[in-house]
mmCIF entry with sequence, helices, sheets and N, C-alpha, C, O atoms, coordinates in Angstrom:
data_MODEL
# 
_entry.id   MODEL 
# 
_entity.id                         1 
_entity.type                       polymer 
_entity.pdbx_number_of_molecules   1 
# 
_entity_poly.entity_id                      1 
_entity_poly.type                           'polypeptide(L)' 
_entity_poly.nstd_linkage                   no 
_entity_poly.nstd_monomer                   no 
_entity_poly.pdbx_seq_one_letter_code       MADPSELLSVLVALEFVVMSVVVLLLVPLDVALPVIPLLVVFLLALQLYRS 
_entity_poly.pdbx_seq_one_letter_code_can   MADPSELLSVLVALEFVVMSVVVLLLVPLDVALPVIPLLVVFLLALQLYRS 
_entity_poly.pdbx_strand_id                 A 
# 
loop_
_entity_poly_seq.entity_id 
_entity_poly_seq.num 
_entity_poly_seq.mon_id 
_entity_poly_seq.hetero 
1 1  MET n 
1 2  ALA n 
1 3  ASP n 
1 4  PRO n 
1 5  SER n 
1 6  GLU n 
1 7  LEU n 
1 8  LEU n 
1 9  SER n 
1 10 VAL n 
1 11 LEU n 
1 12 VAL n 
1 13 ALA n 
1 14 LEU n 
1 15 GLU n 
1 16 PHE n 
1 17 VAL n 
1 18 VAL n 
1 19 MET n 
1 20 SER n 
1 21 VAL n 
1 22 VAL n 
1 23 VAL n 
1 24 LEU n 
1 25 LEU n 
1 26 LEU n 
1 27 VAL n 
1 28 PRO n 
1 29 LEU n 
1 30 ASP n 
1 31 VAL n 
1 32 ALA n 
1 33 LEU n 
1 34 PRO n 
1 35 VAL n 
1 36 ILE n 
1 37 PRO n 
1 38 LEU n 
1 39 LEU n 
1 40 VAL n 
1 41 VAL n 
1 42 PHE n 
1 43 LEU n 
1 44 LEU n 
1 45 ALA n 
1 46 LEU n 
1 47 GLN n 
1 48 LEU n 
1 49 TYR n 
1 50 ARG n 
1 51 SER n 
# 
_struct_asym.id          A 
_struct_asym.entity_id   1 
# 
loop_
_struct_conf.conf_type_id 
_struct_conf.id 
_struct_conf.pdbx_PDB_helix_id 
_struct_conf.beg_label_comp_id 
_struct_conf.beg_label_asym_id 
_struct_conf.beg_label_seq_id 
_struct_conf.pdbx_beg_PDB_ins_code 
_struct_conf.end_label_comp_id 
_struct_conf.end_label_asym_id 
_struct_conf.end_label_seq_id 
_struct_conf.pdbx_end_PDB_ins_code 
_struct_conf.beg_auth_comp_id 
_struct_conf.beg_auth_asym_id 
_struct_conf.beg_auth_seq_id 
_struct_conf.end_auth_comp_id 
_struct_conf.end_auth_asym_id 
_struct_conf.end_auth_seq_id 
_struct_conf.pdbx_PDB_helix_class 
_struct_conf.details 
_struct_conf.pdbx_PDB_helix_length 
HELX_P HELX_P1 AA1 PRO A 4  ? LEU A 26 ? PRO A 4  LEU A 26 1 ? 23 
HELX_P HELX_P2 AA2 LEU A 29 ? ALA A 32 ? LEU A 29 ALA A 32 1 ? 4  
HELX_P HELX_P3 AA3 LEU A 33 ? VAL A 35 ? LEU A 33 VAL A 35 5 ? 3  
HELX_P HELX_P4 AA4 ILE A 36 ? ARG A 50 ? ILE A 36 ARG A 50 1 ? 15 
# 
_struct_conf_type.id          HELX_P 
_struct_conf_type.criteria    ? 
_struct_conf_type.reference   ? 
# 
loop_
_atom_site.group_PDB 
_atom_site.id 
_atom_site.type_symbol 
_atom_site.label_atom_id 
_atom_site.label_alt_id 
_atom_site.label_comp_id 
_atom_site.label_asym_id 
_atom_site.label_entity_id 
_atom_site.label_seq_id 
_atom_site.pdbx_PDB_ins_code 
_atom_site.Cartn_x 
_atom_site.Cartn_y 
_atom_site.Cartn_z 
_atom_site.occupancy 
_atom_site.B_iso_or_equiv 
_atom_site.pdbx_formal_charge 
_atom_site.auth_seq_id 
_atom_site.auth_comp_id 
_atom_site.auth_asym_id 
_atom_site.auth_atom_id 
_atom_site.pdbx_PDB_model_num 
ATOM 1   N N  . MET A 1 1  ? 20.398  -34.732 -21.447 1.00 0.00 ? 1  MET A N  1 
ATOM 2   C CA . MET A 1 1  ? 19.718  -35.851 -20.941 1.00 0.00 ? 1  MET A CA 1 
ATOM 3   C C  . MET A 1 1  ? 19.146  -35.657 -19.568 1.00 0.00 ? 1  MET A C  1 
ATOM 4   O O  . MET A 1 1  ? 19.710  -34.908 -18.771 1.00 0.00 ? 1  MET A O  1 
ATOM 5   N N  . ALA A 1 2  ? 18.040  -36.308 -19.261 1.00 0.00 ? 2  ALA A N  1 
ATOM 6   C CA . ALA A 1 2  ? 17.377  -36.066 -17.979 1.00 0.00 ? 2  ALA A CA 1 
ATOM 7   C C  . ALA A 1 2  ? 18.101  -36.701 -16.835 1.00 0.00 ? 2  ALA A C  1 
ATOM 8   O O  . ALA A 1 2  ? 18.768  -37.726 -16.973 1.00 0.00 ? 2  ALA A O  1 
ATOM 9   N N  . ASP A 1 3  ? 17.953  -36.057 -15.688 1.00 0.00 ? 3  ASP A N  1 
ATOM 10  C CA . ASP A 1 3  ? 18.600  -36.548 -14.416 1.00 0.00 ? 3  ASP A CA 1 
ATOM 11  C C  . ASP A 1 3  ? 17.984  -37.889 -14.127 1.00 0.00 ? 3  ASP A C  1 
ATOM 12  O O  . ASP A 1 3  ? 16.783  -38.062 -14.336 1.00 0.00 ? 3  ASP A O  1 
ATOM 13  N N  . PRO A 1 4  ? 18.722  -38.808 -13.675 1.00 0.00 ? 4  PRO A N  1 
ATOM 14  C CA . PRO A 1 4  ? 18.222  -40.234 -13.344 1.00 0.00 ? 4  PRO A CA 1 
ATOM 15  C C  . PRO A 1 4  ? 16.956  -40.122 -12.377 1.00 0.00 ? 4  PRO A C  1 
ATOM 16  O O  . PRO A 1 4  ? 15.942  -40.766 -12.647 1.00 0.00 ? 4  PRO A O  1 
ATOM 17  N N  . SER A 1 5  ? 17.013  -39.361 -11.330 1.00 0.00 ? 5  SER A N  1 
ATOM 18  C CA . SER A 1 5  ? 15.896  -39.345 -10.454 1.00 0.00 ? 5  SER A CA 1 
ATOM 19  C C  . SER A 1 5  ? 14.672  -38.717 -11.041 1.00 0.00 ? 5  SER A C  1 
ATOM 20  O O  . SER A 1 5  ? 13.543  -38.988 -10.631 1.00 0.00 ? 5  SER A O  1 
ATOM 21  N N  . GLU A 1 6  ? 14.920  -37.858 -12.026 1.00 0.00 ? 6  GLU A N  1 
ATOM 22  C CA . GLU A 1 6  ? 13.778  -37.308 -12.766 1.00 0.00 ? 6  GLU A CA 1 
ATOM 23  C C  . GLU A 1 6  ? 13.204  -38.283 -13.761 1.00 0.00 ? 6  GLU A C  1 
ATOM 24  O O  . GLU A 1 6  ? 11.991  -38.320 -13.969 1.00 0.00 ? 6  GLU A O  1 
ATOM 25  N N  . LEU A 1 7  ? 13.999  -39.020 -14.337 1.00 0.00 ? 7  LEU A N  1 
ATOM 26  C CA . LEU A 1 7  ? 13.534  -40.179 -15.188 1.00 0.00 ? 7  LEU A CA 1 
ATOM 27  C C  . LEU A 1 7  ? 12.792  -41.209 -14.372 1.00 0.00 ? 7  LEU A C  1 
ATOM 28  O O  . LEU A 1 7  ? 11.733  -41.677 -14.789 1.00 0.00 ? 7  LEU A O  1 
ATOM 29  N N  . LEU A 1 8  ? 13.272  -41.541 -13.327 1.00 0.00 ? 8  LEU A N  1 
ATOM 30  C CA . LEU A 1 8  ? 12.572  -42.536 -12.373 1.00 0.00 ? 8  LEU A CA 1 
ATOM 31  C C  . LEU A 1 8  ? 11.154  -41.925 -12.064 1.00 0.00 ? 8  LEU A C  1 
ATOM 32  O O  . LEU A 1 8  ? 10.132  -42.585 -12.250 1.00 0.00 ? 8  LEU A O  1 
ATOM 33  N N  . SER A 1 9  ? 11.138  -40.711 -11.613 1.00 0.00 ? 9  SER A N  1 
ATOM 34  C CA . SER A 1 9  ? 9.787   -40.119 -11.298 1.00 0.00 ? 9  SER A CA 1 
ATOM 35  C C  . SER A 1 9  ? 8.858   -40.162 -12.527 1.00 0.00 ? 9  SER A C  1 
ATOM 36  O O  . SER A 1 9  ? 7.673   -40.453 -12.360 1.00 0.00 ? 9  SER A O  1 
ATOM 37  N N  . VAL A 1 10 ? 9.294   -39.912 -13.638 1.00 0.00 ? 10 VAL A N  1 
ATOM 38  C CA . VAL A 1 10 ? 8.397   -39.974 -14.895 1.00 0.00 ? 10 VAL A CA 1 
ATOM 39  C C  . VAL A 1 10 ? 7.945   -41.427 -15.097 1.00 0.00 ? 10 VAL A C  1 
ATOM 40  O O  . VAL A 1 10 ? 6.776   -41.676 -15.389 1.00 0.00 ? 10 VAL A O  1 
ATOM 41  N N  . LEU A 1 11 ? 8.822   -42.338 -14.950 1.00 0.00 ? 11 LEU A N  1 
ATOM 42  C CA . LEU A 1 11 ? 8.415   -43.744 -15.155 1.00 0.00 ? 11 LEU A CA 1 
ATOM 43  C C  . LEU A 1 11 ? 7.457   -44.239 -14.127 1.00 0.00 ? 11 LEU A C  1 
ATOM 44  O O  . LEU A 1 11 ? 6.554   -45.003 -14.467 1.00 0.00 ? 11 LEU A O  1 
ATOM 45  N N  . VAL A 1 12 ? 7.595   -43.857 -12.912 1.00 0.00 ? 12 VAL A N  1 
ATOM 46  C CA . VAL A 1 12 ? 6.686   -44.159 -11.927 1.00 0.00 ? 12 VAL A CA 1 
ATOM 47  C C  . VAL A 1 12 ? 5.270   -43.554 -12.181 1.00 0.00 ? 12 VAL A C  1 
ATOM 48  O O  . VAL A 1 12 ? 4.258   -44.231 -12.002 1.00 0.00 ? 12 VAL A O  1 
ATOM 49  N N  . ALA A 1 13 ? 5.231   -42.305 -12.587 1.00 0.00 ? 13 ALA A N  1 
ATOM 50  C CA . ALA A 1 13 ? 4.008   -41.601 -12.953 1.00 0.00 ? 13 ALA A CA 1 
ATOM 51  C C  . ALA A 1 13 ? 3.288   -42.352 -14.088 1.00 0.00 ? 13 ALA A C  1 
ATOM 52  O O  . ALA A 1 13 ? 2.091   -42.638 -14.054 1.00 0.00 ? 13 ALA A O  1 
ATOM 53  N N  . LEU A 1 14 ? 4.206   -42.672 -15.190 1.00 0.00 ? 14 LEU A N  1 
ATOM 54  C CA . LEU A 1 14 ? 3.624   -43.361 -16.278 1.00 0.00 ? 14 LEU A CA 1 
ATOM 55  C C  . LEU A 1 14 ? 3.072   -44.792 -15.950 1.00 0.00 ? 14 LEU A C  1 
ATOM 56  O O  . LEU A 1 14 ? 2.060   -45.248 -16.482 1.00 0.00 ? 14 LEU A O  1 
ATOM 57  N N  . GLU A 1 15 ? 3.801   -45.429 -15.064 1.00 0.00 ? 15 GLU A N  1 
ATOM 58  C CA . GLU A 1 15 ? 3.207   -46.765 -14.679 1.00 0.00 ? 15 GLU A CA 1 
ATOM 59  C C  . GLU A 1 15 ? 1.968   -46.586 -13.980 1.00 0.00 ? 15 GLU A C  1 
ATOM 60  O O  . GLU A 1 15 ? 1.033   -47.331 -14.276 1.00 0.00 ? 15 GLU A O  1 
ATOM 61  N N  . PHE A 1 16 ? 1.809   -45.638 -13.024 1.00 0.00 ? 16 PHE A N  1 
ATOM 62  C CA . PHE A 1 16 ? 0.527   -45.419 -12.435 1.00 0.00 ? 16 PHE A CA 1 
ATOM 63  C C  . PHE A 1 16 ? -0.567  -45.136 -13.262 1.00 0.00 ? 16 PHE A C  1 
ATOM 64  O O  . PHE A 1 16 ? -1.657  -45.661 -13.034 1.00 0.00 ? 16 PHE A O  1 
ATOM 65  N N  . VAL A 1 17 ? -0.382  -44.291 -14.288 1.00 0.00 ? 17 VAL A N  1 
ATOM 66  C CA . VAL A 1 17 ? -1.292  -43.918 -15.261 1.00 0.00 ? 17 VAL A CA 1 
ATOM 67  C C  . VAL A 1 17 ? -1.678  -45.181 -16.076 1.00 0.00 ? 17 VAL A C  1 
ATOM 68  O O  . VAL A 1 17 ? -2.876  -45.352 -16.301 1.00 0.00 ? 17 VAL A O  1 
ATOM 69  N N  . VAL A 1 18 ? -0.836  -46.021 -16.508 1.00 0.00 ? 18 VAL A N  1 
ATOM 70  C CA . VAL A 1 18 ? -1.190  -47.241 -17.286 1.00 0.00 ? 18 VAL A CA 1 
ATOM 71  C C  . VAL A 1 18 ? -1.936  -48.163 -16.324 1.00 0.00 ? 18 VAL A C  1 
ATOM 72  O O  . VAL A 1 18 ? -3.024  -48.611 -16.686 1.00 0.00 ? 18 VAL A O  1 
ATOM 73  N N  . MET A 1 19 ? -1.470  -48.462 -15.197 1.00 0.00 ? 19 MET A N  1 
ATOM 74  C CA . MET A 1 19 ? -2.240  -49.298 -14.224 1.00 0.00 ? 19 MET A CA 1 
ATOM 75  C C  . MET A 1 19 ? -3.560  -48.773 -13.911 1.00 0.00 ? 19 MET A C  1 
ATOM 76  O O  . MET A 1 19 ? -4.454  -49.610 -13.783 1.00 0.00 ? 19 MET A O  1 
ATOM 77  N N  . SER A 1 20 ? -3.849  -47.558 -13.765 1.00 0.00 ? 20 SER A N  1 
ATOM 78  C CA . SER A 1 20 ? -5.014  -46.864 -13.472 1.00 0.00 ? 20 SER A CA 1 
ATOM 79  C C  . SER A 1 20 ? -6.077  -47.149 -14.618 1.00 0.00 ? 20 SER A C  1 
ATOM 80  O O  . SER A 1 20 ? -7.237  -47.481 -14.376 1.00 0.00 ? 20 SER A O  1 
ATOM 81  N N  . VAL A 1 21 ? -5.575  -46.989 -15.843 1.00 0.00 ? 21 VAL A N  1 
ATOM 82  C CA . VAL A 1 21 ? -6.347  -47.189 -17.022 1.00 0.00 ? 21 VAL A CA 1 
ATOM 83  C C  . VAL A 1 21 ? -6.814  -48.633 -17.134 1.00 0.00 ? 21 VAL A C  1 
ATOM 84  O O  . VAL A 1 21 ? -7.957  -48.928 -17.483 1.00 0.00 ? 21 VAL A O  1 
ATOM 85  N N  . VAL A 1 22 ? -5.866  -49.526 -16.817 1.00 0.00 ? 22 VAL A N  1 
ATOM 86  C CA . VAL A 1 22 ? -6.263  -51.022 -16.799 1.00 0.00 ? 22 VAL A CA 1 
ATOM 87  C C  . VAL A 1 22 ? -7.354  -51.237 -15.753 1.00 0.00 ? 22 VAL A C  1 
ATOM 88  O O  . VAL A 1 22 ? -8.349  -51.913 -16.011 1.00 0.00 ? 22 VAL A O  1 
ATOM 89  N N  . VAL A 1 23 ? -7.152  -50.647 -14.558 1.00 0.00 ? 23 VAL A N  1 
ATOM 90  C CA . VAL A 1 23 ? -8.086  -50.935 -13.540 1.00 0.00 ? 23 VAL A CA 1 
ATOM 91  C C  . VAL A 1 23 ? -9.406  -50.342 -13.852 1.00 0.00 ? 23 VAL A C  1 
ATOM 92  O O  . VAL A 1 23 ? -10.402 -50.992 -13.535 1.00 0.00 ? 23 VAL A O  1 
ATOM 93  N N  . LEU A 1 24 ? -9.559  -49.079 -14.489 1.00 0.00 ? 24 LEU A N  1 
ATOM 94  C CA . LEU A 1 24 ? -10.772 -48.498 -14.883 1.00 0.00 ? 24 LEU A CA 1 
ATOM 95  C C  . LEU A 1 24 ? -11.452 -49.337 -16.011 1.00 0.00 ? 24 LEU A C  1 
ATOM 96  O O  . LEU A 1 24 ? -12.674 -49.308 -16.154 1.00 0.00 ? 24 LEU A O  1 
ATOM 97  N N  . LEU A 1 25 ? -10.674 -50.051 -16.770 1.00 0.00 ? 25 LEU A N  1 
ATOM 98  C CA . LEU A 1 25 ? -11.319 -50.929 -17.733 1.00 0.00 ? 25 LEU A CA 1 
ATOM 99  C C  . LEU A 1 25 ? -11.863 -52.193 -17.220 1.00 0.00 ? 25 LEU A C  1 
ATOM 100 O O  . LEU A 1 25 ? -12.809 -52.752 -17.774 1.00 0.00 ? 25 LEU A O  1 
ATOM 101 N N  . LEU A 1 26 ? -11.216 -52.704 -16.055 1.00 0.00 ? 26 LEU A N  1 
ATOM 102 C CA . LEU A 1 26 ? -11.506 -54.138 -15.635 1.00 0.00 ? 26 LEU A CA 1 
ATOM 103 C C  . LEU A 1 26 ? -12.542 -54.120 -14.474 1.00 0.00 ? 26 LEU A C  1 
ATOM 104 O O  . LEU A 1 26 ? -13.308 -55.075 -14.354 1.00 0.00 ? 26 LEU A O  1 
ATOM 105 N N  . VAL A 1 27 ? -12.591 -53.099 -13.642 1.00 0.00 ? 27 VAL A N  1 
ATOM 106 C CA . VAL A 1 27 ? -13.394 -53.110 -12.471 1.00 0.00 ? 27 VAL A CA 1 
ATOM 107 C C  . VAL A 1 27 ? -14.623 -52.143 -12.679 1.00 0.00 ? 27 VAL A C  1 
ATOM 108 O O  . VAL A 1 27 ? -14.576 -51.232 -13.506 1.00 0.00 ? 27 VAL A O  1 
ATOM 109 N N  . PRO A 1 28 ? -15.690 -52.378 -11.911 1.00 0.00 ? 28 PRO A N  1 
ATOM 110 C CA . PRO A 1 28 ? -16.722 -51.325 -11.983 1.00 0.00 ? 28 PRO A CA 1 
ATOM 111 C C  . PRO A 1 28 ? -16.363 -49.942 -11.668 1.00 0.00 ? 28 PRO A C  1 
ATOM 112 O O  . PRO A 1 28 ? -15.408 -49.701 -10.931 1.00 0.00 ? 28 PRO A O  1 
ATOM 113 N N  . LEU A 1 29 ? -17.138 -48.947 -12.230 1.00 0.00 ? 29 LEU A N  1 
ATOM 114 C CA . LEU A 1 29 ? -16.692 -47.584 -12.071 1.00 0.00 ? 29 LEU A CA 1 
ATOM 115 C C  . LEU A 1 29 ? -16.813 -47.202 -10.653 1.00 0.00 ? 29 LEU A C  1 
ATOM 116 O O  . LEU A 1 29 ? -15.880 -46.563 -10.168 1.00 0.00 ? 29 LEU A O  1 
ATOM 117 N N  . ASP A 1 30 ? -17.780 -47.486 -9.954  1.00 0.00 ? 30 ASP A N  1 
ATOM 118 C CA . ASP A 1 30 ? -17.947 -47.095 -8.580  1.00 0.00 ? 30 ASP A CA 1 
ATOM 119 C C  . ASP A 1 30 ? -16.825 -47.615 -7.694  1.00 0.00 ? 30 ASP A C  1 
ATOM 120 O O  . ASP A 1 30 ? -16.546 -46.973 -6.681  1.00 0.00 ? 30 ASP A O  1 
ATOM 121 N N  . VAL A 1 31 ? -16.150 -48.745 -7.998  1.00 0.00 ? 31 VAL A N  1 
ATOM 122 C CA . VAL A 1 31 ? -15.063 -49.278 -7.257  1.00 0.00 ? 31 VAL A CA 1 
ATOM 123 C C  . VAL A 1 31 ? -13.746 -48.395 -7.554  1.00 0.00 ? 31 VAL A C  1 
ATOM 124 O O  . VAL A 1 31 ? -12.985 -48.037 -6.655  1.00 0.00 ? 31 VAL A O  1 
ATOM 125 N N  . ALA A 1 32 ? -13.573 -48.100 -8.851  1.00 0.00 ? 32 ALA A N  1 
ATOM 126 C CA . ALA A 1 32 ? -12.355 -47.384 -9.324  1.00 0.00 ? 32 ALA A CA 1 
ATOM 127 C C  . ALA A 1 32 ? -12.561 -45.893 -9.292  1.00 0.00 ? 32 ALA A C  1 
ATOM 128 O O  . ALA A 1 32 ? -11.658 -45.189 -9.745  1.00 0.00 ? 32 ALA A O  1 
ATOM 129 N N  . LEU A 1 33 ? -13.580 -45.369 -8.837  1.00 0.00 ? 33 LEU A N  1 
ATOM 130 C CA . LEU A 1 33 ? -13.786 -43.927 -8.784  1.00 0.00 ? 33 LEU A CA 1 
ATOM 131 C C  . LEU A 1 33 ? -12.754 -43.230 -7.968  1.00 0.00 ? 33 LEU A C  1 
ATOM 132 O O  . LEU A 1 33 ? -12.392 -42.134 -8.395  1.00 0.00 ? 33 LEU A O  1 
ATOM 133 N N  . PRO A 1 34 ? -12.189 -43.695 -6.811  1.00 0.00 ? 34 PRO A N  1 
ATOM 134 C CA . PRO A 1 34 ? -11.214 -42.892 -6.046  1.00 0.00 ? 34 PRO A CA 1 
ATOM 135 C C  . PRO A 1 34 ? -9.955  -42.703 -6.804  1.00 0.00 ? 34 PRO A C  1 
ATOM 136 O O  . PRO A 1 34 ? -9.162  -41.840 -6.428  1.00 0.00 ? 34 PRO A O  1 
ATOM 137 N N  . VAL A 1 35 ? -9.685  -43.501 -7.930  1.00 0.00 ? 35 VAL A N  1 
ATOM 138 C CA . VAL A 1 35 ? -8.408  -43.493 -8.645  1.00 0.00 ? 35 VAL A CA 1 
ATOM 139 C C  . VAL A 1 35 ? -8.356  -42.382 -9.570  1.00 0.00 ? 35 VAL A C  1 
ATOM 140 O O  . VAL A 1 35 ? -7.284  -41.845 -9.850  1.00 0.00 ? 35 VAL A O  1 
ATOM 141 N N  . ILE A 1 36 ? -9.520  -41.992 -10.082 1.00 0.00 ? 36 ILE A N  1 
ATOM 142 C CA . ILE A 1 36 ? -9.562  -41.036 -11.207 1.00 0.00 ? 36 ILE A CA 1 
ATOM 143 C C  . ILE A 1 36 ? -8.944  -39.654 -10.824 1.00 0.00 ? 36 ILE A C  1 
ATOM 144 O O  . ILE A 1 36 ? -8.234  -39.102 -11.664 1.00 0.00 ? 36 ILE A O  1 
ATOM 145 N N  . PRO A 1 37 ? -9.162  -39.050 -9.612  1.00 0.00 ? 37 PRO A N  1 
ATOM 146 C CA . PRO A 1 37 ? -8.509  -37.736 -9.449  1.00 0.00 ? 37 PRO A CA 1 
ATOM 147 C C  . PRO A 1 37 ? -6.977  -37.845 -9.484  1.00 0.00 ? 37 PRO A C  1 
ATOM 148 O O  . PRO A 1 37 ? -6.332  -36.959 -10.045 1.00 0.00 ? 37 PRO A O  1 
ATOM 149 N N  . LEU A 1 38 ? -6.378  -38.871 -8.919  1.00 0.00 ? 38 LEU A N  1 
ATOM 150 C CA . LEU A 1 38 ? -4.864  -39.001 -8.970  1.00 0.00 ? 38 LEU A CA 1 
ATOM 151 C C  . LEU A 1 38 ? -4.522  -39.327 -10.392 1.00 0.00 ? 38 LEU A C  1 
ATOM 152 O O  . LEU A 1 38 ? -3.409  -38.993 -10.797 1.00 0.00 ? 38 LEU A O  1 
ATOM 153 N N  . LEU A 1 39 ? -5.349  -39.937 -11.192 1.00 0.00 ? 39 LEU A N  1 
ATOM 154 C CA . LEU A 1 39 ? -4.971  -40.294 -12.535 1.00 0.00 ? 39 LEU A CA 1 
ATOM 155 C C  . LEU A 1 39 ? -4.923  -39.059 -13.219 1.00 0.00 ? 39 LEU A C  1 
ATOM 156 O O  . LEU A 1 39 ? -3.951  -38.894 -13.957 1.00 0.00 ? 39 LEU A O  1 
ATOM 157 N N  . VAL A 1 40 ? -5.860  -38.046 -13.125 1.00 0.00 ? 40 VAL A N  1 
ATOM 158 C CA . VAL A 1 40 ? -5.836  -36.781 -13.775 1.00 0.00 ? 40 VAL A CA 1 
ATOM 159 C C  . VAL A 1 40 ? -4.674  -36.041 -13.369 1.00 0.00 ? 40 VAL A C  1 
ATOM 160 O O  . VAL A 1 40 ? -4.052  -35.422 -14.232 1.00 0.00 ? 40 VAL A O  1 
ATOM 161 N N  . VAL A 1 41 ? -4.265  -36.020 -12.064 1.00 0.00 ? 41 VAL A N  1 
ATOM 162 C CA . VAL A 1 41 ? -3.037  -35.221 -11.639 1.00 0.00 ? 41 VAL A CA 1 
ATOM 163 C C  . VAL A 1 41 ? -1.860  -35.752 -12.374 1.00 0.00 ? 41 VAL A C  1 
ATOM 164 O O  . VAL A 1 41 ? -1.077  -34.990 -12.941 1.00 0.00 ? 41 VAL A O  1 
ATOM 165 N N  . PHE A 1 42 ? -1.719  -37.037 -12.377 1.00 0.00 ? 42 PHE A N  1 
ATOM 166 C CA . PHE A 1 42 ? -0.520  -37.584 -13.115 1.00 0.00 ? 42 PHE A CA 1 
ATOM 167 C C  . PHE A 1 42 ? -0.516  -37.454 -14.501 1.00 0.00 ? 42 PHE A C  1 
ATOM 168 O O  . PHE A 1 42 ? 0.574   -37.420 -15.072 1.00 0.00 ? 42 PHE A O  1 
ATOM 169 N N  . LEU A 1 43 ? -1.672  -37.367 -15.214 1.00 0.00 ? 43 LEU A N  1 
ATOM 170 C CA . LEU A 1 43 ? -1.661  -37.164 -16.616 1.00 0.00 ? 43 LEU A CA 1 
ATOM 171 C C  . LEU A 1 43 ? -1.261  -35.643 -16.874 1.00 0.00 ? 43 LEU A C  1 
ATOM 172 O O  . LEU A 1 43 ? -0.494  -35.372 -17.798 1.00 0.00 ? 43 LEU A O  1 
ATOM 173 N N  . LEU A 1 44 ? -1.748  -34.730 -16.110 1.00 0.00 ? 44 LEU A N  1 
ATOM 174 C CA . LEU A 1 44 ? -1.382  -33.338 -16.289 1.00 0.00 ? 44 LEU A CA 1 
ATOM 175 C C  . LEU A 1 44 ? 0.096   -33.157 -15.940 1.00 0.00 ? 44 LEU A C  1 
ATOM 176 O O  . LEU A 1 44 ? 0.764   -32.390 -16.633 1.00 0.00 ? 44 LEU A O  1 
ATOM 177 N N  . ALA A 1 45 ? 0.656   -33.811 -14.912 1.00 0.00 ? 45 ALA A N  1 
ATOM 178 C CA . ALA A 1 45 ? 2.060   -33.725 -14.631 1.00 0.00 ? 45 ALA A CA 1 
ATOM 179 C C  . ALA A 1 45 ? 2.930   -34.233 -15.813 1.00 0.00 ? 45 ALA A C  1 
ATOM 180 O O  . ALA A 1 45 ? 3.956   -33.632 -16.132 1.00 0.00 ? 45 ALA A O  1 
ATOM 181 N N  . LEU A 1 46 ? 2.518   -35.317 -16.439 1.00 0.00 ? 46 LEU A N  1 
ATOM 182 C CA . LEU A 1 46 ? 3.237   -35.908 -17.546 1.00 0.00 ? 46 LEU A CA 1 
ATOM 183 C C  . LEU A 1 46 ? 3.250   -35.008 -18.789 1.00 0.00 ? 46 LEU A C  1 
ATOM 184 O O  . LEU A 1 46 ? 4.224   -34.874 -19.530 1.00 0.00 ? 46 LEU A O  1 
ATOM 185 N N  . GLN A 1 47 ? 1.906   -34.330 -18.953 1.00 0.00 ? 47 GLN A N  1 
ATOM 186 C CA . GLN A 1 47 ? 1.761   -33.473 -20.023 1.00 0.00 ? 47 GLN A CA 1 
ATOM 187 C C  . GLN A 1 47 ? 2.669   -32.190 -19.805 1.00 0.00 ? 47 GLN A C  1 
ATOM 188 O O  . GLN A 1 47 ? 3.262   -31.706 -20.769 1.00 0.00 ? 47 GLN A O  1 
ATOM 189 N N  . LEU A 1 48 ? 2.770   -31.677 -18.622 1.00 0.00 ? 48 LEU A N  1 
ATOM 190 C CA . LEU A 1 48 ? 3.606   -30.492 -18.381 1.00 0.00 ? 48 LEU A CA 1 
ATOM 191 C C  . LEU A 1 48 ? 5.060   -30.845 -18.554 1.00 0.00 ? 48 LEU A C  1 
ATOM 192 O O  . LEU A 1 48 ? 5.867   -30.062 -19.056 1.00 0.00 ? 48 LEU A O  1 
ATOM 193 N N  . TYR A 1 49 ? 5.376   -32.086 -18.109 1.00 0.00 ? 49 TYR A N  1 
ATOM 194 C CA . TYR A 1 49 ? 6.825   -32.499 -18.320 1.00 0.00 ? 49 TYR A CA 1 
ATOM 195 C C  . TYR A 1 49 ? 7.184   -32.557 -19.721 1.00 0.00 ? 49 TYR A C  1 
ATOM 196 O O  . TYR A 1 49 ? 8.297   -32.199 -20.108 1.00 0.00 ? 49 TYR A O  1 
ATOM 197 N N  . ARG A 1 50 ? 6.242   -33.014 -20.532 1.00 0.00 ? 50 ARG A N  1 
ATOM 198 C CA . ARG A 1 50 ? 6.506   -33.308 -21.887 1.00 0.00 ? 50 ARG A CA 1 
ATOM 199 C C  . ARG A 1 50 ? 6.623   -31.979 -22.758 1.00 0.00 ? 50 ARG A C  1 
ATOM 200 O O  . ARG A 1 50 ? 7.281   -31.978 -23.798 1.00 0.00 ? 50 ARG A O  1 
ATOM 201 N N  . SER A 1 51 ? 5.972   -30.874 -22.301 1.00 0.00 ? 51 SER A N  1 
ATOM 202 C CA . SER A 1 51 ? 6.062   -29.614 -22.950 1.00 0.00 ? 51 SER A CA 1 
ATOM 203 C C  . SER A 1 51 ? 7.105   -28.708 -22.456 1.00 0.00 ? 51 SER A C  1 
ATOM 204 O O  . SER A 1 51 ? 7.249   -27.596 -22.965 1.00 0.00 ? 51 SER A O  1 
# 
């Protein structure tokens, strides 16, 4: 089983990814553009954690 702090980190990253996708869908792209690089970083981190 995963360490509790590790699980909390994964949940925070997942929450950021979900909220970023919602923001990208709801606001204009030029406003949400600064969120995209961090979204990609968290997506890659979650993918590496999964594998």
